[in-house]
Structure formats: C-alpha cells, structure tokens
C-alpha positions in Angstrom: 0.0 0.0 0.0 1.4 3.4 -0.9 0.2 7.0 -1.0 1.0 10.0 -3.1 2.1 13.5 -2.0 2.3 17.0 -3.4 3.4 19.7 -1.1 4.2 23.4 -1.6 6.2 25.8 0.6 6.8 29.5 0.2 10.5 30.3 0.6 12.1 33.7 1.0 15.7 34.6 0.6 17.0 38.1 0.4 14.5 40.0 -1.8 13.2 36.9 -3.6 10.2 34.8 -2.7 10.0 31.3 -4.3 7.5 28.5 -4.3 9.0 25.0 -3.7 7.0 22.0 -4.8 7.7 18.3 -3.7 5.9 15.6 -5.6 5.7 11.8 -5.3 3.1 9.8 -7.3 0.3 11.2 -9.3 -1.1 14.0 -7.1 -0.5 17.2 -9.0 0.2 20.9 -8.5 -1.1 23.5 -10.9 -1.0 27.2 -11.4 -3.9 29.3 -12.6 -3.3 32.6 -14.2 -5.0 34.6 -16.9 -7.8 31.9 -17.2 -5.3 29.1 -17.9 -4.2 26.2 -15.8 -0.7 24.8 -16.1 0.4 21.5 -14.5 3.6 22.0 -12.5 4.4 18.4 -11.5 5.1 15.2 -13.5 3.1 12.1 -12.7 5.1 9.0 -11.5 2.9 6.5 -13.3 3.2 3.7 -15.9 1.1 5.7 -18.4 3.2 8.9 -17.9 6.2 6.8 -19.0 4.3 5.6 -22.0 3.3 9.1 -22.9 6.9 10.3 -22.7 8.0 7.4 -24.8 5.5 8.3 -27.5 3.6 5.0 -27.1 0.4 6.6 -25.7 -1.1 10.0 -26.7 -2.3 12.6 -24.3 -5.9 11.8 -25.5 -5.5 8.0 -24.9 -4.3 7.9 -21.3 -7.8 8.1 -19.7 -8.7 4.8 -21.3 -5.5 2.9 -20.7 -5.9 -0.2 -18.5 -2.7 0.7 -16.5 -3.6 4.4 -15.9 -3.7 3.8 -12.1 -0.4 2.0 -11.7 2.3 4.2 -10.0 6.0 3.9 -10.4 6.7 6.0 -7.3 4.7 6.3 -4.1 5.3 6.7 -0.3 5.3 3.4 1.4 6.4 1.2 -1.5 10.1 1.3 -0.5 12.2 2.2 2.5 13.4 5.3 0.8 11.9 7.3 -2.1 13.3 10.1 -4.2 10.7 12.9 -4.7 10.7 15.4 -7.5 11.6 18.8 -6.1 11.0 22.0 -8.2 11.2 25.7 -7.8 8.9 26.8 -10.6 7.9 30.4 -9.6 9.8 33.3 -8.2 8.9 37.0 -7.6 10.3 39.9 -5.6 9.4 39.7 -1.9 6.7 42.1 -0.8 7.9 44.9 1.2 
C-alpha cells in the first residue's frame, strides 16, 4: 500500500520569494493565471512513462488499462526520491 504527496512551501531569501514543490506519485500541483491552468508536476505512473516514450497519446491515457499504476509512491520502498522543483519566483513584498 502506498500513497502520493504533493506539497508546496513558500520560501524567502534576500529580496526573492519562491515556491518550492515536492511531488511523489500522481497527485498534482497546478498554477492558474489569466484563465489558464498549467500543470507544474510530473506524474510518476506507468502511463506517464508511455506518454513520454510516445507509445500513448495525451488523449488516450484516460482509457489505458494501467492508468492507475504508480512507479513511485510513499510506502512502497524504505526510501523514495521525490521530485523537487522551484517553478515560480517573484520579488518579496515589502
């Protein structure tokens, strides 16, 4: 049994604030701006690997029989390597 995780933290250093995102599994983080949603994280799933290999299209993944199989999740191994990203930065308020 495993679980997924997506967490965000606001970091501040000097005059910059930054959003840090940690991701394991297929829980996702998005931004929403100007009426558009953008996915910030990458799924750790069998189907995501097939999409990246060009074997499944973005339109076909919802019907794929292995769409729920994860390649990374908390609890499946003693240690797990999360994806960590710093996608957004802006001047700190003040």
